[in-house]
PDBQT receptor file of N, H, CA, C and O in Angstrom, charges set to zero:
ATOM      1  N   UNK A   1      26.704 221.986 -25.902  1.00  0.00    +0.000 N 
ATOM      2  CA  UNK A   1      25.660 221.329 -26.424  1.00  0.00    +0.000 C 
ATOM      3  C   UNK A   1      24.961 222.278 -27.632  1.00  0.00    +0.000 C 
ATOM      4  O   UNK A   1      24.931 223.499 -27.480  1.00  0.00    +0.000 OA
ATOM      5  N   UNK A   2      24.542 221.804 -28.535  1.00  0.00    +0.000 N 
ATOM      6  H   UNK A   2      24.566 220.812 -28.658  1.00  0.00    +0.000 HD
ATOM      7  CA  UNK A   2      24.184 222.650 -29.766  1.00  0.00    +0.000 C 
ATOM      8  C   UNK A   2      22.782 223.151 -29.886  1.00  0.00    +0.000 C 
ATOM      9  O   UNK A   2      22.054 222.324 -29.336  1.00  0.00    +0.000 OA
ATOM     10  N   UNK A   3      22.315 223.821 -30.209  1.00  0.00    +0.000 N 
ATOM     11  H   UNK A   3      22.907 224.492 -30.656  1.00  0.00    +0.000 HD
ATOM     12  CA  UNK A   3      20.760 224.402 -30.254  1.00  0.00    +0.000 C 
ATOM     13  C   UNK A   3      20.123 223.372 -30.886  1.00  0.00    +0.000 C 
ATOM     14  O   UNK A   3      20.794 222.620 -31.594  1.00  0.00    +0.000 OA
ATOM     15  N   UNK A   4      18.992 223.208 -30.762  1.00  0.00    +0.000 N 
ATOM     16  H   UNK A   4      18.447 223.818 -30.187  1.00  0.00    +0.000 HD
ATOM     17  CA  UNK A   4      17.959 222.083 -32.089  1.00  0.00    +0.000 C 
ATOM     18  C   UNK A   4      17.780 222.607 -33.103  1.00  0.00    +0.000 C 
ATOM     19  O   UNK A   4      17.413 222.081 -34.153  1.00  0.00    +0.000 OA
ATOM     20  N   UNK A   5      18.139 224.250 -32.796  1.00  0.00    +0.000 N 
ATOM     21  H   UNK A   5      18.437 224.678 -31.943  1.00  0.00    +0.000 HD
ATOM     22  CA  UNK A   5      17.835 224.603 -34.753  1.00  0.00    +0.000 C 
ATOM     23  C   UNK A   5      19.456 224.065 -35.390  1.00  0.00    +0.000 C 
ATOM     24  O   UNK A   5      19.506 223.425 -36.440  1.00  0.00    +0.000 OA
ATOM     25  N   UNK A   6      20.412 224.332 -34.799  1.00  0.00    +0.000 N 
ATOM     26  H   UNK A   6      20.372 224.852 -33.945  1.00  0.00    +0.000 HD
ATOM     27  CA  UNK A   6      21.818 223.539 -35.232  1.00  0.00    +0.000 C 
ATOM     28  C   UNK A   6      21.767 222.244 -35.620  1.00  0.00    +0.000 C 
ATOM     29  O   UNK A   6      22.514 221.851 -36.517  1.00  0.00    +0.000 OA
ATOM     30  N   UNK A   7      21.011 221.529 -35.092  1.00  0.00    +0.000 N 
ATOM     31  H   UNK A   7      20.404 221.848 -34.364  1.00  0.00    +0.000 HD
ATOM     32  CA  UNK A   7      21.661 219.931 -34.880  1.00  0.00    +0.000 C 
ATOM     33  C   UNK A   7      20.532 219.435 -36.371  1.00  0.00    +0.000 C 
ATOM     34  O   UNK A   7      20.902 218.621 -37.216  1.00  0.00    +0.000 OA
ATOM     35  N   UNK A   8      18.909 220.267 -36.407  1.00  0.00    +0.000 N 
ATOM     36  H   UNK A   8      18.608 220.928 -35.720  1.00  0.00    +0.000 HD
ATOM     37  CA  UNK A   8      18.206 220.184 -37.424  1.00  0.00    +0.000 C 
ATOM     38  C   UNK A   8      19.060 220.701 -38.693  1.00  0.00    +0.000 C 
ATOM     39  O   UNK A   8      19.036 219.946 -39.665  1.00  0.00    +0.000 OA
ATOM     40  N   UNK A   9      19.600 221.558 -38.778  1.00  0.00    +0.000 N 
ATOM     41  H   UNK A   9      19.619 222.171 -37.989  1.00  0.00    +0.000 HD
ATOM     42  CA  UNK A   9      20.442 222.050 -39.982  1.00  0.00    +0.000 C 
ATOM     43  C   UNK A   9      21.499 221.292 -40.090  1.00  0.00    +0.000 C 
ATOM     44  O   UNK A   9      21.698 221.089 -41.288  1.00  0.00    +0.000 OA
ATOM     45  N   UNK A  10      22.288 220.765 -39.427  1.00  0.00    +0.000 N 
ATOM     46  H   UNK A  10      22.127 220.930 -38.454  1.00  0.00    +0.000 HD
ATOM     47  CA  UNK A  10      23.741 219.640 -39.518  1.00  0.00    +0.000 C 
ATOM     48  C   UNK A  10      22.655 218.434 -40.109  1.00  0.00    +0.000 C 
ATOM     49  O   UNK A  10      23.068 218.016 -41.191  1.00  0.00    +0.000 OA
ATOM     50  N   UNK A  11      21.506 217.837 -39.722  1.00  0.00    +0.000 N 
ATOM     51  H   UNK A  11      21.170 218.176 -38.843  1.00  0.00    +0.000 HD
ATOM     52  CA  UNK A  11      20.842 216.692 -40.016  1.00  0.00    +0.000 C 
ATOM     53  C   UNK A  11      20.493 216.713 -41.791  1.00  0.00    +0.000 C 
ATOM     54  O   UNK A  11      20.730 215.791 -42.572  1.00  0.00    +0.000 OA
ATOM     55  N   UNK A  12      19.939 217.898 -42.081  1.00  0.00    +0.000 N 
ATOM     56  H   UNK A  12      19.746 218.646 -41.446  1.00  0.00    +0.000 HD
ATOM     57  CA  UNK A  12      19.305 218.343 -43.218  1.00  0.00    +0.000 C 
ATOM     58  C   UNK A  12      20.232 218.627 -44.377  1.00  0.00    +0.000 C 
ATOM     59  O   UNK A  12      19.886 218.487 -45.550  1.00  0.00    +0.000 OA
ATOM     60  N   UNK A  13      21.648 219.109 -43.916  1.00  0.00    +0.000 N 
ATOM     61  H   UNK A  13      21.929 219.222 -42.963  1.00  0.00    +0.000 HD
ATOM     62  CA  UNK A  13      22.694 219.218 -44.679  1.00  0.00    +0.000 C 
ATOM     63  C   UNK A  13      23.978 217.814 -44.832  1.00  0.00    +0.000 C 
ATOM     64  O   UNK A  13      25.100 218.000 -45.304  1.00  0.00    +0.000 OA
ATOM     65  N   UNK A  14      23.587 216.776 -44.436  1.00  0.00    +0.000 N 
ATOM     66  H   UNK A  14      22.676 216.625 -44.053  1.00  0.00    +0.000 HD
ATOM     67  CA  UNK A  14      24.026 215.505 -44.562  1.00  0.00    +0.000 C 
ATOM     68  C   UNK A  14      23.904 214.776 -45.096  1.00  0.00    +0.000 C 
ATOM     69  O   UNK A  14      23.135 213.915 -44.668  1.00  0.00    +0.000 OA
ATOM     70  N   UNK A  15      24.514 214.574 -46.331  1.00  0.00    +0.000 N 
ATOM     71  H   UNK A  15      25.138 215.273 -46.680  1.00  0.00    +0.000 HD
ATOM     72  CA  UNK A  15      24.381 213.710 -47.290  1.00  0.00    +0.000 C 
ATOM     73  C   UNK A  15      24.891 212.374 -47.520  1.00  0.00    +0.000 C 
ATOM     74  O   UNK A  15      24.712 211.693 -48.530  1.00  0.00    +0.000 OA
ATOM     75  N   UNK A  16      25.774 211.963 -46.116  1.00  0.00    +0.000 N 
ATOM     76  H   UNK A  16      25.919 212.516 -45.296  1.00  0.00    +0.000 HD
ATOM     77  CA  UNK A  16      26.293 210.470 -46.340  1.00  0.00    +0.000 C 
ATOM     78  C   UNK A  16      25.177 209.386 -46.954  1.00  0.00    +0.000 C 
ATOM     79  O   UNK A  16      25.487 208.709 -47.934  1.00  0.00    +0.000 OA
ATOM     80  N   UNK A  17      23.951 209.266 -46.370  1.00  0.00    +0.000 N 
ATOM     81  H   UNK A  17      23.699 209.816 -45.574  1.00  0.00    +0.000 HD
ATOM     82  CA  UNK A  17      23.279 208.246 -47.112  1.00  0.00    +0.000 C 
ATOM     83  C   UNK A  17      22.920 208.344 -48.247  1.00  0.00    +0.000 C 
ATOM     84  O   UNK A  17      22.540 207.351 -48.868  1.00  0.00    +0.000 OA
ATOM     85  N   UNK A  18      22.953 209.462 -48.741  1.00  0.00    +0.000 N 
ATOM     86  H   UNK A  18      23.261 210.268 -48.236  1.00  0.00    +0.000 HD
ATOM     87  CA  UNK A  18      22.579 209.462 -50.465  1.00  0.00    +0.000 C 
ATOM     88  C   UNK A  18      22.582 208.384 -51.262  1.00  0.00    +0.000 C 
ATOM     89  O   UNK A  18      21.639 207.868 -51.862  1.00  0.00    +0.000 OA
ATOM     90  N   UNK A  19      23.965 208.018 -51.213  1.00  0.00    +0.000 N 
ATOM     91  H   UNK A  19      24.731 208.438 -50.726  1.00  0.00    +0.000 HD
ATOM     92  CA  UNK A  19      24.821 207.227 -52.153  1.00  0.00    +0.000 C 
ATOM     93  C   UNK A  19      24.128 205.962 -51.986  1.00  0.00    +0.000 C 
ATOM     94  O   UNK A  19      23.567 205.387 -52.919  1.00  0.00    +0.000 OA
ATOM     95  N   UNK A  20      24.170 205.510 -50.738  1.00  0.00    +0.000 N 
ATOM     96  H   UNK A  20      24.625 205.977 -49.980  1.00  0.00    +0.000 HD
ATOM     97  CA  UNK A  20      23.175 204.267 -50.130  1.00  0.00    +0.000 C 
ATOM     98  C   UNK A  20      21.598 203.787 -50.892  1.00  0.00    +0.000 C 
ATOM     99  O   UNK A  20      21.113 202.722 -51.276  1.00  0.00    +0.000 OA
ATOM    100  N   UNK A  21      21.123 205.323 -50.846  1.00  0.00    +0.000 N 
ATOM    101  H   UNK A  21      21.516 206.188 -50.534  1.00  0.00    +0.000 HD
ATOM    102  CA  UNK A  21      19.756 205.379 -51.181  1.00  0.00    +0.000 C 
ATOM    103  C   UNK A  21      19.593 205.263 -52.563  1.00  0.00    +0.000 C 
ATOM    104  O   UNK A  21      18.696 204.568 -53.040  1.00  0.00    +0.000 OA
ATOM    105  N   UNK A  22      20.451 205.937 -53.294  1.00  0.00    +0.000 N 
ATOM    106  H   UNK A  22      21.180 206.501 -52.906  1.00  0.00    +0.000 HD
ATOM    107  CA  UNK A  22      20.697 205.639 -54.873  1.00  0.00    +0.000 C 
ATOM    108  C   UNK A  22      20.937 204.571 -55.279  1.00  0.00    +0.000 C 
ATOM    109  O   UNK A  22      20.887 204.458 -56.503  1.00  0.00    +0.000 OA
ATOM    110  N   UNK A  23      21.213 203.621 -54.651  1.00  0.00    +0.000 N 
ATOM    111  H   UNK A  23      21.253 203.713 -53.656  1.00  0.00    +0.000 HD
ATOM    112  CA  UNK A  23      22.229 202.121 -55.065  1.00  0.00    +0.000 C 
ATOM    113  C   UNK A  23      20.995 201.118 -54.650  1.00  0.00    +0.000 C 
ATOM    114  O   UNK A  23      20.865 200.024 -55.199  1.00  0.00    +0.000 OA
ATOM    115  N   UNK A  24      20.353 201.457 -53.916  1.00  0.00    +0.000 N 
ATOM    116  H   UNK A  24      20.459 202.346 -53.470  1.00  0.00    +0.000 HD
ATOM    117  CA  UNK A  24      18.973 200.782 -53.818  1.00  0.00    +0.000 C 
ATOM    118  C   UNK A  24      17.700 201.158 -54.576  1.00  0.00    +0.000 C 
ATOM    119  O   UNK A  24      16.648 200.528 -54.687  1.00  0.00    +0.000 OA
ATOM    120  N   UNK A  25      17.987 202.095 -54.964  1.00  0.00    +0.000 N 
ATOM    121  H   UNK A  25      18.841 202.607 -54.873  1.00  0.00    +0.000 HD
ATOM    122  CA  UNK A  25      17.025 202.341 -56.075  1.00  0.00    +0.000 C 
ATOM    123  C   UNK A  25      17.470 201.986 -57.436  1.00  0.00    +0.000 C 
ATOM    124  O   UNK A  25      16.683 201.878 -58.376  1.00  0.00    +0.000 OA
ATOM    125  N   UNK A  26      18.547 201.835 -57.514  1.00  0.00    +0.000 N 
ATOM    126  H   UNK A  26      19.186 201.923 -56.751  1.00  0.00    +0.000 HD
ATOM    127  CA  UNK A  26      19.342 201.252 -59.182  1.00  0.00    +0.000 C 
ATOM    128  C   UNK A  26      18.761 200.093 -58.945  1.00  0.00    +0.000 C 
ATOM    129  O   UNK A  26      17.870 199.850 -59.760  1.00  0.00    +0.000 OA
ATOM    130  N   UNK A  27      18.962 199.107 -57.962  1.00  0.00    +0.000 N 
ATOM    131  H   UNK A  27      19.685 199.304 -57.301  1.00  0.00    +0.000 HD
ATOM    132  CA  UNK A  27      18.714 197.859 -57.828  1.00  0.00    +0.000 C 
ATOM    133  C   UNK A  27      17.175 197.229 -57.683  1.00  0.00    +0.000 C 
ATOM    134  O   UNK A  27      16.761 196.104 -57.963  1.00  0.00    +0.000 OA
ATOM    135  N   UNK A  28      16.472 198.430 -57.120  1.00  0.00    +0.000 N 
ATOM    136  H   UNK A  28      16.809 199.344 -56.892  1.00  0.00    +0.000 HD
ATOM    137  CA  UNK A  28      15.252 197.773 -57.604  1.00  0.00    +0.000 C 
ATOM    138  C   UNK A  28      14.586 198.321 -58.789  1.00  0.00    +0.000 C 
ATOM    139  O   UNK A  28      13.401 198.038 -58.968  1.00  0.00    +0.000 OA
ATOM    140  N   UNK A  29      15.256 199.129 -59.680  1.00  0.00    +0.000 N 
ATOM    141  H   UNK A  29      16.218 199.358 -59.535  1.00  0.00    +0.000 HD
ATOM    142  CA  UNK A  29      14.780 199.363 -61.050  1.00  0.00    +0.000 C 
ATOM    143  C   UNK A  29      15.210 197.960 -61.965  1.00  0.00    +0.000 C 
ATOM    144  O   UNK A  29      14.414 197.444 -62.750  1.00  0.00    +0.000 OA
ATOM    145  N   UNK A  30      16.447 197.493 -61.757  1.00  0.00    +0.000 N 
ATOM    146  H   UNK A  30      17.094 197.912 -61.119  1.00  0.00    +0.000 HD
ATOM    147  CA  UNK A  30      17.113 196.546 -62.171  1.00  0.00    +0.000 C 
ATOM    148  C   UNK A  30      16.249 195.347 -61.972  1.00  0.00    +0.000 C 
ATOM    149  O   UNK A  30      15.808 194.739 -62.948  1.00  0.00    +0.000 OA
ATOM    150  N   UNK A  31      15.958 194.941 -60.604  1.00  0.00    +0.000 N 
ATOM    151  H   UNK A  31      16.316 195.435 -59.812  1.00  0.00    +0.000 HD
ATOM    152  CA  UNK A  31      15.426 193.627 -60.488  1.00  0.00    +0.000 C 
ATOM    153  C   UNK A  31      13.599 194.098 -60.730  1.00  0.00    +0.000 C 
ATOM    154  O   UNK A  31      12.802 193.277 -60.278  1.00  0.00    +0.000 OA
ATOM    155  N   UNK A  32      13.219 194.911 -61.168  1.00  0.00    +0.000 N 
ATOM    156  H   UNK A  32      13.867 195.579 -61.535  1.00  0.00    +0.000 HD
ATOM    157  CA  UNK A  32      11.858 195.276 -61.400  1.00  0.00    +0.000 C 
ATOM    158  C   UNK A  32      12.013 194.745 -63.150  1.00  0.00    +0.000 C 
ATOM    159  O   UNK A  32      11.295 193.845 -63.585  1.00  0.00    +0.000 OA
ATOM    160  N   UNK A  33      13.144 195.521 -64.098  1.00  0.00    +0.000 N 
ATOM    161  H   UNK A  33      13.728 196.252 -63.745  1.00  0.00    +0.000 HD
ATOM    162  CA  UNK A  33      13.288 194.837 -65.264  1.00  0.00    +0.000 C 
ATOM    163  C   UNK A  33      13.456 193.524 -65.572  1.00  0.00    +0.000 C 
ATOM    164  O   UNK A  33      13.145 193.019 -66.651  1.00  0.00    +0.000 OA
ATOM    165  N   UNK A  34      14.038 192.853 -64.462  1.00  0.00    +0.000 N 
ATOM    166  H   UNK A  34      14.291 193.263 -63.586  1.00  0.00    +0.000 HD
ATOM    167  CA  UNK A  34      14.481 191.373 -64.731  1.00  0.00    +0.000 C 
ATOM    168  C   UNK A  34      13.094 190.580 -64.303  1.00  0.00    +0.000 C 
ATOM    169  O   UNK A  34      12.972 189.429 -64.721  1.00  0.00    +0.000 OA
ATOM    170  N   UNK A  35      11.927 191.208 -63.397  1.00  0.00    +0.000 N 
ATOM    171  H   UNK A  35      12.026 192.144 -63.058  1.00  0.00    +0.000 HD
ATOM    172  CA  UNK A  35      11.051 190.226 -63.171  1.00  0.00    +0.000 C 
ATOM    173  C   UNK A  35      10.004 190.692 -64.327  1.00  0.00    +0.000 C 
ATOM    174  O   UNK A  35       9.389 189.748 -64.822  1.00  0.00    +0.000 OA
ATOM    175  N   UNK A  36       9.693 191.977 -64.846  1.00  0.00    +0.000 N 
ATOM    176  H   UNK A  36      10.193 192.744 -64.444  1.00  0.00    +0.000 HD
ATOM    177  CA  UNK A  36       8.876 192.105 -65.961  1.00  0.00    +0.000 C 
ATOM    178  C   UNK A  36       9.201 191.305 -67.159  1.00  0.00    +0.000 C 
ATOM    179  O   UNK A  36       8.290 190.846 -67.848  1.00  0.00    +0.000 OA
ATOM    180  N   UNK A  37      10.438 191.112 -67.449  1.00  0.00    +0.000 N 
ATOM    181  H   UNK A  37      11.178 191.485 -66.889  1.00  0.00    +0.000 HD
ATOM    182  CA  UNK A  37      10.972 190.602 -68.501  1.00  0.00    +0.000 C 
ATOM    183  C   UNK A  37      10.771 188.600 -68.600  1.00  0.00    +0.000 C 
ATOM    184  O   UNK A  37      10.626 187.754 -69.482  1.00  0.00    +0.000 OA
ATOM    185  N   UNK A  38      10.878 188.647 -67.164  1.00  0.00    +0.000 N 
ATOM    186  H   UNK A  38      10.996 189.335 -66.447  1.00  0.00    +0.000 HD
ATOM    187  CA  UNK A  38      10.610 187.122 -67.122  1.00  0.00    +0.000 C 
ATOM    188  C   UNK A  38       9.535 186.515 -67.101  1.00  0.00    +0.000 C 
ATOM    189  O   UNK A  38       9.361 185.329 -67.382  1.00  0.00    +0.000 OA
ATOM    190  N   UNK A  39       8.357 187.680 -66.600  1.00  0.00    +0.000 N 
ATOM    191  H   UNK A  39       8.499 188.644 -66.372  1.00  0.00    +0.000 HD
ATOM    192  CA  UNK A  39       7.146 187.551 -66.831  1.00  0.00    +0.000 C 
ATOM    193  C   UNK A  39       6.733 187.415 -68.531  1.00  0.00    +0.000 C 
ATOM    194  O   UNK A  39       5.914 186.589 -68.932  1.00  0.00    +0.000 OA
ATOM    195  N   UNK A  40       7.404 188.309 -69.360  1.00  0.00    +0.000 N 
ATOM    196  H   UNK A  40       8.070 188.981 -69.034  1.00  0.00    +0.000 HD
ATOM    197  CA  UNK A  40       6.655 188.531 -70.140  1.00  0.00    +0.000 C 
ATOM    198  C   UNK A  40       7.167 187.242 -71.246  1.00  0.00    +0.000 C 
ATOM    199  O   UNK A  40       6.400 186.683 -72.031  1.00  0.00    +0.000 OA
ATOM    200  N   UNK A  41       8.584 186.944 -71.101  1.00  0.00    +0.000 N 
ATOM    201  H   UNK A  41       9.207 187.398 -70.464  1.00  0.00    +0.000 HD
ATOM    202  CA  UNK A  41       8.940 185.719 -71.815  1.00  0.00    +0.000 C 
ATOM    203  C   UNK A  41       8.895 184.425 -71.328  1.00  0.00    +0.000 C 
ATOM    204  O   UNK A  41       9.476 183.527 -71.937  1.00  0.00    +0.000 OA
ATOM    205  N   UNK A  42       8.271 184.210 -70.292  1.00  0.00    +0.000 N 
ATOM    206  H   UNK A  42       7.799 184.940 -69.797  1.00  0.00    +0.000 HD
ATOM    207  CA  UNK A  42       8.512 182.894 -69.781  1.00  0.00    +0.000 C 
ATOM    208  C   UNK A  42       7.189 182.087 -70.194  1.00  0.00    +0.000 C 
ATOM    209  O   UNK A  42       7.237 180.869 -70.366  1.00  0.00    +0.000 OA
ATOM    210  N   UNK A  43       5.964 182.851 -70.351  1.00  0.00    +0.000 N 
ATOM    211  H   UNK A  43       5.926 183.840 -70.212  1.00  0.00    +0.000 HD
ATOM    212  CA  UNK A  43       5.248 182.015 -71.906  1.00  0.00    +0.000 C 
ATOM    213  C   UNK A  43       5.539 181.206 -73.251  1.00  0.00    +0.000 C 
ATOM    214  O   UNK A  43       5.169 180.184 -73.829  1.00  0.00    +0.000 OA
ATOM    215  N   UNK A  44       6.603 182.490 -73.434  1.00  0.00    +0.000 N 
ATOM    216  H   UNK A  44       6.904 183.320 -72.964  1.00  0.00    +0.000 HD
ATOM    217  CA  UNK A  44       7.074 181.905 -74.878  1.00  0.00    +0.000 C 
ATOM    218  C   UNK A  44       7.995 181.059 -75.180  1.00  0.00    +0.000 C 
ATOM    219  O   UNK A  44       8.047 180.342 -76.179  1.00  0.00    +0.000 OA
ATOM    220  N   UNK A  45       9.168 181.183 -73.799  1.00  0.00    +0.000 N 
ATOM    221  H   UNK A  45       9.126 181.765 -72.988  1.00  0.00    +0.000 HD
ATOM    222  CA  UNK A  45       9.847 179.896 -73.471  1.00  0.00    +0.000 C 
ATOM    223  C   UNK A  45       8.838 178.572 -73.064  1.00  0.00    +0.000 C 
ATOM    224  O   UNK A  45       9.124 177.417 -73.380  1.00  0.00    +0.000 OA
ATOM    225  N   UNK A  46       8.038 178.820 -72.572  1.00  0.00    +0.000 N 
ATOM    226  H   UNK A  46       7.806 179.759 -72.316  1.00  0.00    +0.000 HD
ATOM    227  CA  UNK A  46       7.822 177.695 -72.001  1.00  0.00    +0.000 C 
ATOM    228  C   UNK A  46       6.809 176.591 -73.059  1.00  0.00    +0.000 C 
ATOM    229  O   UNK A  46       6.519 175.422 -72.807  1.00  0.00    +0.000 OA
ATOM    230  N   UNK A  47       6.480 177.265 -74.073  1.00  0.00    +0.000 N 
ATOM    231  H   UNK A  47       6.715 178.216 -74.278  1.00  0.00    +0.000 HD
ATOM    232  CA  UNK A  47       5.516 177.028 -75.313  1.00  0.00    +0.000 C 
ATOM    233  C   UNK A  47       6.491 176.325 -75.969  1.00  0.00    +0.000 C 
ATOM    234  O   UNK A  47       6.169 175.201 -76.354  1.00  0.00    +0.000 OA
ATOM    235  N   UNK A  48       7.926 176.817 -76.257  1.00  0.00    +0.000 N 
ATOM    236  H   UNK A  48       8.188 177.730 -75.944  1.00  0.00    +0.000 HD
ATOM    237  CA  UNK A  48       9.163 176.303 -77.336  1.00  0.00    +0.000 C 
ATOM    238  C   UNK A  48       9.208 175.301 -76.932  1.00  0.00    +0.000 C 
ATOM    239  O   UNK A  48       9.062 174.359 -77.711  1.00  0.00    +0.000 OA
ATOM    240  N   UNK A  49       9.507 174.977 -75.044  1.00  0.00    +0.000 N 
ATOM    241  H   UNK A  49       9.626 175.742 -74.411  1.00  0.00    +0.000 HD
ATOM    242  CA  UNK A  49      10.079 173.596 -74.448  1.00  0.00    +0.000 C 
ATOM    243  C   UNK A  49       8.492 172.705 -74.279  1.00  0.00    +0.000 C 
ATOM    244  O   UNK A  49       8.729 171.705 -73.601  1.00  0.00    +0.000 OA
ATOM    245  N   UNK A  50       7.162 172.751 -74.629  1.00  0.00    +0.000 N 
ATOM    246  H   UNK A  50       6.970 173.563 -75.179  1.00  0.00    +0.000 HD
ATOM    247  CA  UNK A  50       6.557 172.159 -74.875  1.00  0.00    +0.000 C 
ATOM    248  C   UNK A  50       6.434 171.295 -76.378  1.00  0.00    +0.000 C 
ATOM    249  O   UNK A  50       6.347 170.101 -76.666  1.00  0.00    +0.000 OA
ATOM    250  N   UNK A  51       6.474 172.496 -77.108  1.00  0.00    +0.000 N 
ATOM    251  H   UNK A  51       6.545 173.465 -76.873  1.00  0.00    +0.000 HD
ATOM    252  CA  UNK A  51       6.901 172.027 -78.477  1.00  0.00    +0.000 C 
ATOM    253  C   UNK A  51       8.183 170.791 -78.438  1.00  0.00    +0.000 C 
ATOM    254  O   UNK A  51       8.065 169.566 -78.403  1.00  0.00    +0.000 OA
ATOM    255  N   UNK A  52       8.839 171.246 -78.450  1.00  0.00    +0.000 N 
ATOM    256  H   UNK A  52       8.935 172.241 -78.478  1.00  0.00    +0.000 HD
ATOM    257  CA  UNK A  52      10.306 170.179 -78.276  1.00  0.00    +0.000 C 
ATOM    258  C   UNK A  52       9.625 169.000 -77.566  1.00  0.00    +0.000 C 
ATOM    259  O   UNK A  52       9.299 168.046 -78.273  1.00  0.00    +0.000 OA
ATOM    260  N   UNK A  53       9.361 168.956 -76.187  1.00  0.00    +0.000 N 
ATOM    261  H   UNK A  53       9.625 169.731 -75.613  1.00  0.00    +0.000 HD
ATOM    262  CA  UNK A  53       9.124 167.823 -75.935  1.00  0.00    +0.000 C 
ATOM    263  C   UNK A  53       7.905 167.188 -76.525  1.00  0.00    +0.000 C 
ATOM    264  O   UNK A  53       7.697 166.086 -76.016  1.00  0.00    +0.000 OA
ATOM    265  N   UNK A  54       7.165 167.479 -77.298  1.00  0.00    +0.000 N 
ATOM    266  H   UNK A  54       7.333 168.374 -77.712  1.00  0.00    +0.000 HD
ATOM    267  CA  UNK A  54       5.998 166.611 -77.775  1.00  0.00    +0.000 C 
ATOM    268  C   UNK A  54       6.539 166.425 -79.147  1.00  0.00    +0.000 C 
ATOM    269  O   UNK A  54       5.800 165.804 -79.911  1.00  0.00    +0.000 OA
ATOM    270  N   UNK A  55       7.903 166.919 -79.706  1.00  0.00    +0.000 N 
ATOM    271  H   UNK A  55       8.503 167.424 -79.085  1.00  0.00    +0.000 HD
ATOM    272  CA  UNK A  55       8.632 166.216 -80.880  1.00  0.00    +0.000 C 
ATOM    273  C   UNK A  55       9.125 165.214 -80.338  1.00  0.00    +0.000 C 
ATOM    274  O   UNK A  55       8.833 164.172 -80.925  1.00  0.00    +0.000 OA
ATOM    275  N   UNK A  56       9.767 165.096 -79.440  1.00  0.00    +0.000 N 
ATOM    276  H   UNK A  56      10.005 165.942 -78.963  1.00  0.00    +0.000 HD
ATOM    277  CA  UNK A  56      10.305 163.946 -78.950  1.00  0.00    +0.000 C 
ATOM    278  C   UNK A  56       9.655 162.626 -78.727  1.00  0.00    +0.000 C 
ATOM    279  O   UNK A  56      10.155 161.599 -79.184  1.00  0.00    +0.000 OA
ATOM    280  N   UNK A  57       8.675 162.628 -78.112  1.00  0.00    +0.000 N 
ATOM    281  H   UNK A  57       8.269 163.463 -77.741  1.00  0.00    +0.000 HD
ATOM    282  CA  UNK A  57       7.663 161.599 -78.039  1.00  0.00    +0.000 C 
ATOM    283  C   UNK A  57       7.298 161.013 -79.294  1.00  0.00    +0.000 C 
ATOM    284  O   UNK A  57       6.444 160.128 -79.337  1.00  0.00    +0.000 OA
TER     285      UNK A  57
């Protein structure tokens, strides 16, 4: 049985989950950019569609 310090050292030097965390952070940043862009562009697109709808009437 390993001593507690050896288990802690092994745990701290284990990097198997680092890639998953990095991909999660990249996904979060991309989704944040998409949400921000949609929030900023939404009113402009809505106004354009309202002008088109008013022109059709």
